[in-house]
C-alpha positions as CSV (number, residue, x, y, z in Angstrom):
1,M,-17.0,-8.9,18.9
2,A,-13.5,-8.9,18.2
3,T,-11.8,-5.8,17.9
4,E,-10.2,-5.5,14.2
5,I,-6.6,-4.4,14.3
6,L,-5.8,-2.0,11.0
7,T,-2.7,-1.3,9.2
8,L,-2.3,2.4,8.4
9,E,-2.9,2.2,5.0
10,A,-6.4,0.3,5.6
11,L,-7.3,2.9,8.1
12,V,-6.8,5.9,5.2
13,E,-8.7,3.8,2.9
14,R,-11.9,3.1,5.3
15,V,-12.2,5.7,7.7
16,P,-15.0,8.0,6.7
17,R,-14.5,11.7,5.7
18,H,-15.0,14.2,9.1
19,A,-14.6,10.7,11.2
20,R,-12.6,11.8,14.5
21,L,-10.1,9.2,16.1
22,F,-8.7,8.8,19.7
23,G,-5.2,8.5,20.5
24,L,-4.6,6.4,23.4
25,D,-1.2,6.2,25.6
26,L,-2.0,3.0,28.0
27,G,-0.4,3.5,31.1
28,T,-0.5,1.2,34.4
29,K,-2.0,4.0,36.2
30,T,-3.3,6.0,33.7
31,I,-4.9,6.4,30.1
32,G,-4.1,9.6,27.9
33,I,-6.5,10.3,25.5
34,A,-6.1,12.5,22.6
35,I,-8.5,13.7,19.8
36,S,-8.3,14.4,16.2
37,D,-10.0,17.0,14.5
38,V,-12.7,16.2,11.9
39,E,-10.1,17.0,9.1
40,R,-7.5,14.7,10.9
41,R,-5.0,17.0,10.6
42,I,-4.5,18.1,14.3
43,A,-4.7,16.0,17.9
44,S,-5.5,17.7,20.4
45,P,-5.0,16.0,24.6
46,L,-8.2,15.6,25.8
47,E,-8.4,13.7,29.3
48,T,-6.7,11.5,31.4
49,I,-8.5,8.3,33.0
50,R,-7.5,7.3,36.2
51,R,-7.2,3.6,35.8
52,E,-9.4,1.8,38.4
53,K,-10.9,-1.8,37.2
54,F,-10.7,-2.8,33.6
55,S,-14.4,-2.7,32.9
56,I,-14.9,0.5,34.5
57,D,-12.0,2.0,32.4
58,V,-13.3,0.7,29.0
59,K,-16.8,1.8,29.8
60,K,-15.3,5.5,30.6
61,L,-13.4,5.3,27.2
62,D,-16.5,3.8,25.1
63,A,-18.7,6.7,26.5
64,L,-16.4,9.2,25.5
65,A,-15.8,7.5,22.0
66,T,-19.4,7.4,21.6
67,S,-20.1,11.0,22.7
68,H,-17.2,12.2,20.3
69,S,-18.2,10.0,17.5
70,I,-15.0,8.1,17.3
71,Y,-14.2,6.3,14.1
72,A,-11.2,4.4,15.6
73,L,-8.5,4.0,18.0
74,V,-4.6,4.9,17.5
75,I,-3.2,2.9,20.4
76,G,0.7,3.9,21.5
77,F,2.4,0.3,21.0
78,P,5.2,0.5,23.6
79,L,8.0,-1.2,21.7
80,N,11.7,-1.9,23.0
81,M,14.1,0.7,21.8
82,D,15.6,-2.1,19.6
83,G,12.3,-2.8,18.0
84,S,11.5,-6.0,20.1
85,E,8.6,-6.6,22.0
86,G,8.5,-6.6,25.8
87,P,5.8,-6.9,28.6
88,R,4.2,-3.8,27.9
89,V,3.5,-4.7,24.2
90,Q,1.9,-7.9,25.6
91,A,-0.2,-5.8,28.1
92,T,-1.5,-3.6,25.2
93,R,-2.4,-6.4,23.0
94,A,-4.2,-7.9,26.3
95,F,-6.1,-4.6,26.6
96,V,-7.2,-4.6,23.3
97,R,-8.2,-8.0,23.4
98,N,-10.3,-7.7,26.4
99,M,-11.6,-4.6,25.1
100,S,-13.5,-6.1,22.2
101,N,-15.9,-7.4,24.9
102,F,-17.2,-3.6,25.8
103,M,-16.9,-1.9,22.3
104,S,-15.8,-2.7,18.8
105,L,-13.7,0.3,17.3
106,P,-10.9,-0.5,14.8
107,V,-7.6,-0.2,16.0
108,L,-4.2,1.1,15.0
109,Y,-1.1,0.2,16.9
110,W,1.4,3.1,16.7
111,D,5.0,3.3,17.5
112,E,5.4,5.3,20.8
113,R,8.9,4.9,21.5
114,L,10.1,8.1,22.8
115,S,6.7,9.7,23.0
116,T,6.6,10.4,26.9
117,A,10.2,11.6,27.0
118,A,9.8,14.0,24.1
119,V,6.5,15.4,25.7
120,T,8.4,16.0,29.2
121,R,11.3,17.4,27.5
122,S,8.8,19.8,25.9
123,L,7.1,20.6,28.9
124,I,10.5,21.0,30.8
125,E,11.3,23.5,28.2
126,Q,8.2,25.5,28.8
127,D,9.2,25.4,32.4
128,A,6.2,23.4,33.5
129,S,6.5,22.3,37.4
130,R,6.8,18.8,38.1
131,A,2.9,18.7,39.5
132,K,1.9,20.3,36.2
133,R,3.6,17.8,34.0
134,A,2.4,14.8,36.3
135,Q,-1.2,16.3,35.4
136,V,-0.8,16.5,31.6
137,V,1.8,14.3,30.3
138,D,-0.3,11.3,29.7
139,R,-2.9,13.1,27.3
140,M,0.0,14.8,25.8
141,A,1.9,11.7,24.9
142,A,-1.4,10.8,23.6
143,A,-1.7,13.6,21.4
144,Y,2.0,13.1,20.3
145,I,1.2,9.4,19.1
146,L,-1.9,10.4,17.5
147,Q,0.2,13.3,15.7
148,G,2.5,10.7,14.3
149,A,-0.4,8.7,12.7
150,L,-2.1,11.7,11.4
151,D,0.9,12.9,9.9
152,R,1.7,9.9,8.0
153,M,-1.9,9.4,7.1
154,N,-2.2,12.7,5.3
155,A,1.3,11.8,3.7
156,I,-0.2,8.6,2.0
157,V,-3.4,10.8,1.2
158,R,-1.0,13.3,-0.6
159,E,1.3,10.8,-2.3
160,K,-2.0,9.1,-3.6
161,S,-3.5,12.4,-4.9
162,P,-2.7,13.2,-8.7
163,P,-0.9,16.6,-8.9
164,P,-2.9,19.7,-9.6
165,Q,-3.5,20.7,-13.1
166,G,-3.1,24.1,-14.6
167,E,-0.4,26.4,-15.2
168,G,2.5,26.7,-13.1
169,L,6.3,27.4,-12.9
170,F,7.0,23.7,-12.5
171,R,5.1,22.2,-15.7
C-alpha cells in the first residue's frame, strides 16, 4: 500500500465533512502531533511521541490516528530557508515512504520553515521555563504547521463559495 501524497487543493476536494486531520512535526528525537477540530478550523497540540524504533513509532501514530478517526496527515516539510531541499527533507520523505508499510493515510507536505522558532518565541514571551518549552515545543510546532494548512484550506473554500445572496450595503 503506497501512501498518497496530496496537494492542498486535492485535500480540500476530497476530505469528508467533519473529518479530522493530524499535523506532524517530525524530529530526530520526537514526533510532535496536533489534531484539528471536526470543522477543520482550529489545530490543537495533542501529544509528543518520543522516538524509539521506526515500527514502534508508526504503530503508536497509527493507533492515535485510528482512535481519533483521522483522514489525512499534514506533515511539516523542512525546506531550507532558500527553499531548497536538504537532508531533513530526504528524511521526511523516507519516513512517509516507510510509513506506508504500516498505515495508508493520505499525506500533505506543508512548509514548516520557522515553525519551531515561532513557537519557541511565543513560549518565551509567555515566560515558559526552558524545561516547559522542551516538553511542549514539538506538539505546539505540529499545531503551528497544521494551523497554517487549515487556514489555507479554509481560504480556498471561501474563494470557491459564491457570495451570499440578499440585501446588503455592498450590493
